[in-house]
C-alpha positions as CSV (number, residue, x, y, z in Angstrom):
1,M,0.0,0.2,-0.2
2,A,1.4,3.1,-0.9
3,T,2.4,5.6,1.8
4,R,2.5,9.3,2.3
5,P,5.7,10.8,1.8
6,T,7.3,12.0,4.9
7,G,6.2,16.0,5.4
8,A,3.3,15.9,3.1
9,R,0.5,17.6,4.0
10,R,-3.2,16.2,3.8
11,T,-5.6,17.9,1.6
12,D,-8.5,15.9,4.2
13,E,-7.1,17.9,7.3
14,P,-9.3,20.6,9.0
15,G,-8.5,23.8,7.0
16,A,-7.1,22.4,4.0
17,S,-9.8,23.5,1.9
18,A,-9.8,26.9,3.9
19,R,-6.6,27.5,2.6
20,R,-7.6,26.2,-1.0
21,G,-10.4,28.9,-0.8
22,G,-7.9,31.7,-0.3
23,G,-7.1,34.7,2.2
24,L,-10.8,35.0,3.3
25,A,-10.9,31.6,4.1
26,R,-7.9,31.4,5.9
27,D,-8.8,34.4,8.0
28,L,-12.2,32.9,8.9
29,G,-10.7,29.4,10.1
30,A,-7.7,31.0,12.1
31,F,-9.2,30.9,15.8
32,T,-8.3,34.0,17.5
33,A,-7.8,34.1,21.9
34,A,-11.0,35.7,21.8
35,D,-12.1,32.9,19.7
36,A,-11.1,30.3,22.2
37,E,-12.2,32.0,25.1
38,K,-15.6,31.7,23.4
39,Q,-15.1,27.9,22.7
40,R,-14.5,27.2,26.4
41,G,-17.8,29.6,27.1
42,V,-19.3,27.1,24.7
43,R,-18.5,24.5,26.2
44,Q,-19.7,25.4,29.7
45,M,-23.3,26.1,28.5
46,K,-22.7,22.4,27.0
47,A,-22.4,21.1,30.2
48,I,-25.1,22.7,32.4
49,A,-27.5,21.8,29.4
50,T,-26.4,18.6,29.3
51,G,-26.3,18.6,33.4
52,A,-30.0,19.6,33.2
53,L,-31.1,16.8,30.7
54,A,-29.4,14.3,33.1
55,L,-31.0,16.1,36.0
56,A,-34.9,15.6,34.2
57,A,-33.7,12.0,33.7
58,L,-33.1,11.5,37.4
59,V,-35.9,13.0,38.4
60,Y,-37.7,11.4,36.0
61,G,-36.8,8.0,37.4
62,L,-36.7,8.7,41.3
63,A,-40.1,10.2,40.7
64,T,-41.6,7.0,38.6
65,W,-40.0,4.6,41.0
66,A,-41.7,6.7,44.0
67,E,-45.2,6.9,42.1
68,H,-44.8,2.7,42.1
69,A,-43.8,2.5,45.1
70,G,-47.1,3.7,46.3
71,A,-45.5,7.6,47.6
72,G,-48.8,9.5,46.2
73,A,-50.3,11.7,43.6
74,W,-47.1,14.5,44.0
75,A,-45.0,11.6,42.3
76,G,-47.2,11.8,39.4
77,Y,-46.8,15.0,38.8
78,V,-43.0,15.4,38.7
79,A,-42.9,12.4,37.2
80,A,-44.5,14.1,34.0
81,A,-43.0,17.3,34.4
82,A,-39.2,15.1,34.5
83,E,-40.4,13.3,31.5
84,A,-41.9,16.4,29.1
85,G,-38.4,18.6,30.8
86,M,-36.3,15.3,28.7
87,V,-38.6,15.7,25.6
88,G,-38.2,19.7,25.7
89,A,-34.1,19.0,26.0
90,L,-33.8,16.5,23.4
91,A,-35.9,18.3,20.8
92,D,-34.0,21.2,21.4
93,W,-30.6,20.0,21.5
94,F,-31.7,18.0,18.3
95,A,-32.6,21.4,17.1
96,V,-29.2,23.2,18.3
97,T,-26.6,20.1,17.2
98,A,-28.4,20.0,13.4
99,L,-27.1,23.7,12.5
100,F,-23.8,23.2,13.0
101,K,-23.4,18.9,12.2
102,H,-25.4,15.6,12.2
103,P,-26.7,14.7,15.3
104,M,-24.3,11.3,16.7
105,G,-22.7,11.3,13.7
106,L,-25.9,10.1,11.9
107,P,-26.7,11.7,8.3
108,I,-30.0,12.4,9.1
109,P,-31.8,14.6,6.5
110,H,-31.3,18.7,6.9
111,T,-28.9,18.3,9.9
112,A,-25.7,20.0,9.3
113,I,-27.2,22.9,7.9
114,I,-24.3,25.4,8.5
115,R,-22.4,22.9,6.1
116,T,-24.4,21.4,3.7
117,K,-26.2,24.7,3.2
118,K,-23.3,27.3,3.2
119,D,-23.3,28.7,-0.3
120,Q,-27.3,28.8,-0.4
121,L,-26.8,30.6,3.1
122,G,-24.4,33.3,1.3
123,Q,-26.8,33.7,-1.6
124,N,-29.7,34.4,0.8
125,L,-27.4,36.7,2.6
126,G,-26.4,38.3,-0.5
127,E,-29.9,38.2,-1.5
128,F,-31.3,40.0,1.5
129,V,-28.7,42.8,1.8
130,G,-29.6,43.6,-2.1
131,D,-33.2,43.7,-1.0
132,N,-33.2,45.4,2.3
133,F,-30.4,47.6,2.4
134,L,-29.2,48.2,-1.2
135,S,-32.3,49.6,-2.6
136,E,-32.5,53.3,-3.9
137,D,-35.7,53.7,-2.0
138,V,-34.0,52.9,1.7
139,V,-30.2,54.3,0.3
140,R,-32.4,57.7,-0.5
141,S,-34.4,57.8,2.6
142,R,-31.6,57.0,5.2
143,L,-29.3,59.7,3.5
144,R,-32.0,62.3,3.5
145,A,-32.7,61.5,7.3
146,V,-29.2,62.2,8.2
147,G,-28.9,65.4,6.5
148,I,-25.2,65.1,5.6
149,G,-25.7,68.8,4.0
150,S,-26.3,70.8,6.9
151,R,-24.1,68.4,9.5
152,L,-21.2,69.4,6.8
153,G,-21.5,72.8,6.8
154,A,-21.8,73.1,10.8
155,W,-18.7,70.7,10.8
156,L,-16.9,72.8,8.1
157,A,-17.8,76.1,9.5
158,Q,-15.2,75.8,12.6
159,P,-12.0,76.9,11.7
160,E,-10.0,74.1,13.3
161,H,-12.0,71.7,11.3
162,A,-11.2,73.6,8.3
163,D,-7.6,73.6,8.9
164,R,-7.8,70.0,9.4
165,V,-9.1,69.6,5.8
166,T,-6.8,72.0,4.4
167,A,-3.7,70.4,5.8
168,E,-5.0,67.3,4.7
169,V,-5.6,67.9,1.3
170,A,-1.9,69.6,1.2
171,A,-1.0,66.4,2.5
172,A,-2.8,64.3,-0.1
173,V,-1.4,66.9,-3.1
174,R,2.0,66.6,-2.0
175,G,1.9,62.6,-1.8
176,A,0.0,62.5,-5.3
177,L,2.8,64.9,-6.7
178,T,5.3,62.7,-5.2
179,V,4.1,59.2,-6.8
180,L,4.1,60.6,-9.7
181,R,7.0,60.1,-12.2
182,D,8.1,63.5,-13.8
183,A,9.0,61.8,-17.2
184,D,5.6,60.3,-17.4
185,V,3.5,63.2,-16.5
186,Q,5.7,65.7,-19.0
187,A,5.5,62.6,-21.6
188,V,1.3,62.9,-21.1
189,I,1.3,66.6,-21.2
190,G,3.4,66.7,-24.3
191,E,1.6,64.4,-26.0
192,A,-1.9,65.6,-24.9
193,I,-0.4,69.5,-26.2
194,N,0.8,68.0,-29.5
195,R,-2.2,66.2,-30.2
196,R,-4.4,69.0,-29.5
197,A,-2.1,71.4,-31.6
198,D,-2.6,68.9,-34.9
199,A,-6.2,68.3,-34.2
200,Q,-6.7,72.1,-34.2
201,E,-6.4,74.3,-37.1
202,I,-4.9,78.0,-35.7
203,A,-4.9,79.9,-38.7
204,P,-8.8,80.7,-38.7
205,G,-8.5,81.6,-35.1
206,L,-5.2,83.9,-35.5
207,G,-6.9,85.7,-38.6
208,R,-10.0,86.4,-36.6
209,M,-7.8,87.6,-33.8
210,L,-6.0,89.3,-36.1
211,E,-9.2,90.8,-37.6
212,R,-10.3,92.2,-34.1
213,I,-6.9,94.0,-33.4
214,V,-7.0,95.9,-36.6
215,A,-10.4,97.0,-36.0
216,D,-9.6,98.2,-33.0
217,H,-6.7,99.8,-33.9
218,G,-4.3,97.9,-31.3
219,H,-1.6,97.2,-34.1
220,R,-1.1,101.3,-34.3
221,R,0.2,101.8,-31.1
222,A,2.7,98.9,-31.8
223,M,3.4,101.2,-34.9
224,D,3.8,103.9,-33.0
225,L,6.3,102.4,-30.8
226,V,8.2,100.9,-33.3
227,A,8.3,104.3,-35.4
228,A,9.5,106.1,-32.3
229,R,12.3,103.8,-31.6
230,A,13.4,103.5,-35.1
231,H,13.8,107.5,-35.2
232,D,15.5,107.4,-31.5
233,W,17.7,104.5,-33.0
234,L,19.0,106.8,-36.3
235,V,19.6,109.7,-33.6
236,R,22.1,108.5,-31.9
237,H,23.3,105.9,-34.9
238,R,24.1,108.8,-37.5
239,E,27.6,107.7,-37.7
240,S,26.9,103.8,-38.1
241,V,24.5,104.8,-40.9
242,L,27.2,106.6,-42.7
243,D,29.6,104.3,-42.4
244,A,27.1,101.5,-43.9
245,V,26.3,103.4,-47.0
246,A,30.1,104.2,-47.2
247,G,31.1,100.8,-46.8
248,G,28.6,99.8,-49.8
249,A,29.6,101.9,-52.3
250,P,32.4,100.9,-55.1
251,D,36.2,101.3,-54.5
252,W,36.9,103.8,-57.7
253,T,34.5,106.5,-55.9
254,P,36.0,109.4,-54.3
255,R,35.3,109.6,-51.0
256,F,33.3,113.0,-50.5
257,V,31.2,111.7,-53.0
258,D,30.4,108.5,-50.5
259,Q,29.7,110.8,-47.7
260,K,27.5,113.6,-49.7
261,I,25.3,110.1,-50.9
262,G,25.5,108.8,-47.0
263,E,24.4,112.8,-45.5
264,R,21.7,112.5,-48.0
265,V,20.7,108.7,-47.3
266,Y,20.9,109.3,-43.8
267,K,18.2,112.6,-43.9
268,E,15.9,110.8,-46.2
269,L,15.2,107.8,-43.6
270,L,15.7,110.3,-40.6
271,R,12.4,112.2,-41.9
272,F,10.8,109.2,-43.5
273,A,10.9,107.9,-39.7
274,A,9.8,111.3,-38.5
275,E,7.1,111.4,-41.1
276,I,5.8,107.7,-39.9
277,R,6.2,108.8,-36.3
278,D,4.0,112.0,-36.7
279,M,1.7,111.1,-39.5
280,P,-1.3,108.8,-38.3
281,D,-2.4,108.4,-42.1
282,H,0.8,108.3,-43.4
283,A,1.2,105.5,-46.6
284,A,3.5,103.5,-44.8
285,R,0.9,103.2,-41.9
286,V,-2.1,102.5,-44.4
287,A,0.1,99.7,-46.3
288,V,0.7,98.1,-43.0
289,D,-3.0,98.1,-42.6
290,R,-3.9,97.0,-45.4
291,F,-1.9,94.0,-45.2
292,L,-3.0,93.1,-41.9
293,T,-6.4,93.4,-43.2
294,D,-5.8,91.1,-45.9
295,F,-3.6,88.8,-44.0
296,A,-6.8,88.6,-41.1
297,H,-8.6,87.5,-44.2
298,D,-6.1,85.3,-46.0
299,L,-5.6,83.4,-42.1
300,Q,-9.4,82.5,-42.2
301,D,-10.2,82.0,-46.1
302,D,-7.2,81.6,-48.2
303,D,-6.3,77.6,-48.2
304,E,-2.6,78.3,-49.4
305,T,-1.9,80.8,-46.2
306,R,-3.8,78.1,-44.1
307,A,-2.0,75.2,-45.3
308,R,1.9,77.6,-44.8
309,V,0.7,78.1,-41.3
310,E,-0.1,74.4,-40.3
311,R,3.4,73.7,-41.8
312,L,5.0,76.3,-39.7
313,K,3.1,75.0,-36.8
314,S,4.2,71.5,-37.4
315,E,8.0,72.5,-37.8
316,V,7.8,74.8,-34.6
317,L,6.5,71.9,-32.6
318,A,8.5,69.7,-33.8
319,R,11.4,71.7,-32.8
320,D,13.7,69.8,-29.5
321,E,13.8,73.6,-28.0
322,V,9.8,73.2,-27.6
323,Q,9.2,70.0,-26.4
324,E,12.1,70.9,-24.0
325,L,9.8,73.7,-22.9
326,I,6.6,71.6,-22.7
327,A,8.6,68.9,-20.8
328,S,9.6,71.4,-18.3
329,A,6.7,73.2,-17.7
330,W,5.4,70.1,-15.3
331,S,8.5,70.5,-13.3
332,S,7.9,74.1,-12.5
333,V,4.3,73.8,-12.1
334,R,4.6,70.6,-9.6
335,A,7.7,72.1,-7.3
336,M,5.3,75.1,-7.1
337,I,2.5,73.5,-6.4
338,V,4.9,71.0,-3.5
339,A,6.1,74.5,-2.5
340,A,2.5,75.8,-1.9
341,A,1.7,72.9,-0.3
342,E,3.8,72.6,2.8
343,D,3.9,76.1,3.5
344,E,1.1,76.8,5.7
345,H,1.0,80.7,5.3
346,S,1.1,80.2,1.3
347,E,-1.8,82.2,-0.7
348,L,-2.8,78.5,-2.0
349,R,-3.4,77.1,1.2
350,L,-4.9,80.2,2.9
351,R,-7.3,80.4,-0.2
352,T,-7.8,77.0,0.4
353,R,-8.9,77.4,3.9
354,A,-10.7,80.5,3.6
355,S,-13.0,78.8,0.6
356,L,-13.9,75.4,3.0
357,L,-14.5,78.3,6.1
358,S,-17.1,79.7,3.5
359,L,-18.8,76.8,2.2
360,G,-19.2,75.6,5.6
361,R,-21.2,78.8,6.8
362,R,-23.2,78.6,3.3
363,L,-23.9,75.0,3.9
364,A,-24.8,75.9,7.5
365,A,-27.4,78.4,6.5
366,D,-28.5,78.0,3.2
367,G,-31.2,75.4,3.1
368,R,-31.4,75.4,-0.8
369,L,-27.8,74.7,-1.0
370,Q,-27.9,72.2,1.5
371,N,-31.0,70.6,-0.4
372,K,-28.5,70.4,-3.5
373,V,-25.7,68.6,-1.6
374,D,-28.2,66.6,-0.6
375,D,-29.4,65.8,-3.6
376,W,-26.3,65.7,-5.4
377,L,-25.1,62.8,-2.7
378,E,-28.3,60.9,-2.7
379,G,-28.4,60.6,-6.7
380,A,-24.4,59.4,-6.5
381,A,-25.1,56.7,-3.6
382,T,-28.5,55.6,-5.5
383,H,-26.2,55.2,-8.8
384,L,-23.5,53.2,-7.4
385,V,-26.1,50.8,-5.4
386,T,-28.3,50.2,-8.4
387,T,-25.4,50.0,-10.7
388,Y,-23.1,47.8,-8.9
389,R,-25.6,46.1,-7.0
390,T,-25.0,42.8,-8.3
391,E,-21.2,43.1,-7.6
392,I,-21.5,43.9,-4.3
393,T,-24.2,41.2,-3.4
394,S,-22.2,38.7,-5.6
395,L,-19.2,39.7,-3.0
396,I,-21.1,37.9,-0.1
397,S,-22.0,35.5,-1.4
398,D,-18.7,34.8,-3.7
399,T,-17.3,35.2,-0.6
400,V,-19.3,32.7,1.6
401,A,-19.0,30.1,-0.8
402,G,-14.9,30.5,-0.5
403,W,-15.2,29.6,3.1
404,D,-14.3,26.0,4.6
405,A,-17.6,24.5,5.8
406,D,-15.8,22.7,8.5
407,Q,-14.6,26.2,9.8
408,T,-17.3,28.2,9.1
409,A,-19.6,25.7,11.4
410,R,-16.6,26.0,14.1
411,K,-16.2,29.9,13.8
412,I,-20.2,30.1,14.2
413,E,-20.8,28.0,17.0
414,A,-17.8,29.5,18.8
415,N,-19.5,32.9,18.4
416,I,-23.3,32.0,19.3
417,G,-23.3,28.5,20.2
418,R,-23.2,30.1,24.0
419,D,-26.7,31.8,23.7
420,L,-27.9,28.8,21.4
421,Q,-27.4,26.4,25.0
422,F,-30.0,28.6,27.0
423,I,-32.3,27.2,24.0
424,R,-31.5,23.9,25.4
425,I,-32.0,25.2,28.8
426,N,-35.1,26.5,28.5
427,G,-36.7,23.9,26.4
428,T,-36.0,21.7,29.7
429,V,-37.5,23.9,31.9
430,V,-40.4,25.1,29.5
431,G,-41.0,21.4,28.8
432,S,-41.7,20.4,32.2
433,L,-43.6,23.1,33.0
434,A,-45.9,22.5,30.0
435,G,-45.8,18.6,31.0
436,L,-46.6,19.8,34.5
437,V,-49.6,21.7,33.1
438,I,-50.5,18.8,30.7
439,H,-50.4,16.3,33.4
440,A,-52.7,18.5,35.8
441,V,-55.5,19.3,33.3
442,T,-55.4,15.2,32.5
443,R,-56.3,14.6,36.2
444,L,-58.9,17.4,36.3
445,L,-60.4,16.2,33.5
446,G,-60.7,12.7,35.2
447,G,-58.1,11.4,32.9
């Protein structure tokens, strides 16, 4: 006959199926010190209940002997009471034992109910919870009775509570930003910006913006600045202009001719710049107006211009400098947010605290806002329970199904078995009284 190798684990030992059932089964099967103490209490109550049965049997035997020995009518009453007490004790012993195991090991139908009906009990429990706790009406009525909006407002209106929430939010923000990897966030931001830029044509928007600027004469202030700066530069750099003209002249021209030409060019440039600066209706200004107006229309309506702008946009976004700028923006933003979250006196935390206090005061005083918050919470809660009701109830039934049957029975018996033994004791007492009454009525009627 084959032998089991040394050290091999038997799969039929108590708790083996619980270990196969996963972590929940292991937790259920693991008896704690509290469970052991409860088991000792169950054993004590079993001994007391069994002792009551034995006492009833002893009394019955003695009373029956006394009755046959001619002790009197009282012996019949005592025997009847003891007999009924034994019947009640045995019936309740059978009922209590049948919950957890087969009485005396006999496979009597509808016994060992917890072991044999564990999965069905779990399913029924899940359905009970779903019907009585996860229905929309129950959730709405319970949340409405709590009045979360008004309670939350009164709680937030207290400065110490607002400080606590602000500190918790700051800690959560710091933790979230610490967990996030810069490279991942930068990649996501860069991809989002590039995808958004590729999907959105910018030329029509630029054209509309430029059209509004020209219509509001916003570009003229820029032209005033450019013309004034150009005139001032010419005034300060006269020699540079003269040298530039002379340097571009042929070698064979006389120097005084180059100087004359340079002086003439300089004066014309200076006059031209002064006229543009001082004459709002100068031809150059009008030409710029016309150019910008036409360009704004082309950006919106001309396919070639729009295509060129799109190509330019793609070229700019593809440059390494632009991508590095996009990527580095997250590092700057993260550092700024973390520093603000850590500083108790930062504008971010002060504004957050002030907003929480303001929200709390409004919630505490404004009934309409309270109803709005309550409606929102009720809607969110009912959406969750109606959407995930099946998943929640199946979690209960599946968890119970994963438990080991024997360990489940032991665990339940350890927790409620002591109270069940009182049923046996009560059955003995109530049976005895019922037997006494029945015997008395029988004798009274002449039975």
